[in-house]
Residue, then its C-alpha position, 0 to 999 in steps of 0.5 A: m500501499p502507497p504511503a499515506i502523506q505524500a509530494i508527487l512532483l507534477g510539473t518541472a517546466q518554466d511558466g512557457g512548458v515545453p516546448q515554447a509557443g513559436c518556438q523553434c530552439a533546439a530543445c523545443a524542435a525536438a519537443w514538438v516532434d517527440p511528445s517524450q521530451r515535452r515538459l508540463v509547467s511547475a506544479l506540484g501534488l499533495v496526497d493524504r491518504a488517511a485523509g481522502a484528500a488531494f492537493m495541487i501547488d499552482a493552477t499551471p496552464d497543464f492543470r487538465e493533465q496533472l490534475h489527471h496525474l494526480q488523479t491516476a496517483a491517488p485514485g479516488l482522492p478527491l481534489a480537496g483545494l488549490l496553493l497559489t504561490h503567486a500571480h504568474i501566468g504559469h501559476y494560477t491562469g489553470l484556475i480558468h478550468l474551474g468555471y462554469e465551462a469546465m469544471a464547474t467546481r462549488g466551493l472548492p478550497v484557493y488559498g494564498t496571501r492576502r495579496m494573491l486573493a485580492f488580485l483574484r476576487e478584484h480582476a477578471p476573469w477570475r473574480q467570477l470564480v469568486d462571485q460565482g462561489q465554484v471557489a472559496l478563498h483562504e488567506l494564508t500568513p507568510g511564516v504562520w503554518r496552516p494545516l490542510t489535514p490532520n497530517l499535513a500542512v503548508q508554511p509559506l516564506l515570502v520571498p522576492h521576485r517581480d510582484e506586480w499583481s500579487d507578492t510571492v511566496g515557496y511553501v513548507v510543506g510537513g508532514p508526519r516525518r519529513h519537511l519540503l521546501y517548493l520555491p519555483d519562482i525567486d530573484s536571487w538568493e542574494a535578495w532573500a537575504r536581505p531585508p524584509f526578507a533576510r532568510g539565507v538559502r542554506e538555512v530554510v534548505a537546512g530545515v528541511d529534508a528536500a527543496l525543489l528549488d527554481g531553476t530556470f536558468y543554468a547561468d548568464g547569456e543562456l537568452p541571446g539578447r536578453d538581460l537575465h539579472a532584468i528577468g530575475h531567477p537564480w542561474v543553477t550556478d549560483t545556487l550550487a555554490a550558495l548550497g555546498d554540501q547541501a546540494g543533495k537535497v535540491t531538485l531543479i525546477h521550474l526548467n525554461h526551455t533554452n536549459p541545457l540541463l532538460r538534456a544530457g551534456p556537460e553542464r549536468q553531469a556538473v550539477e550531478g556530480p555535487g548532488l543536485r537533481v534535475g527534477q523528473e515529472g513524476t517524481v514522489w516523496e514521503l512526507 
């Protein structure tokens, strides 16, 4: 019988997925031809079989497939709630499937910070989900634990990011035996260490058993003609340098379609040697 409390990786790509719309780079061209090369947008499933409930962190553009994968991994468990990290397109737009035209859910719990929930209340078409009772909004306070079931809880952690429409959080997920950090988007580890955040990535990773971290770009120069500093995200090379001997806890997620870690090569060897893992859809962590 499967363990009662699990986290299941439902996607590993940056907001645009792989392949990205309109792109014919090497990774996308291969993925257009070969479905096995495709990557869904980063999301995490949470399963509590004892409580008979399943949850998802982030509602991505690939929500349909990811909900199916979650229900296949945990048959018979209803979707009991969605937790949102922030209001960028890869992390909340899957909510559109909850509406009248598709699932037509009734009072499905959606968890987020005050600013994230205000965005949903105030802007169409998301406002319609609230007004018609398809979702019920539940406010989370950064730094404060929130039980989801008797054996599963989450603690949102505020992180620096391009917060045009909402603030941004990662989640520490706690089960009876283990804790996992899910952090798909952050500007940089240095910015997280400064006020008002004042969180050191080494300290946070030391407090969990596994960490799923932003691996959007491998290194500078990955997007010709664009300044990666302006886009944000720590480079994987920075993450490796920052974590050192804790690298073995880390799985990289939210990989951009340009990231060389999507395929075998010297870059993947360079990170896997010290212990970093590249996220794979379907990976399970017992909590």
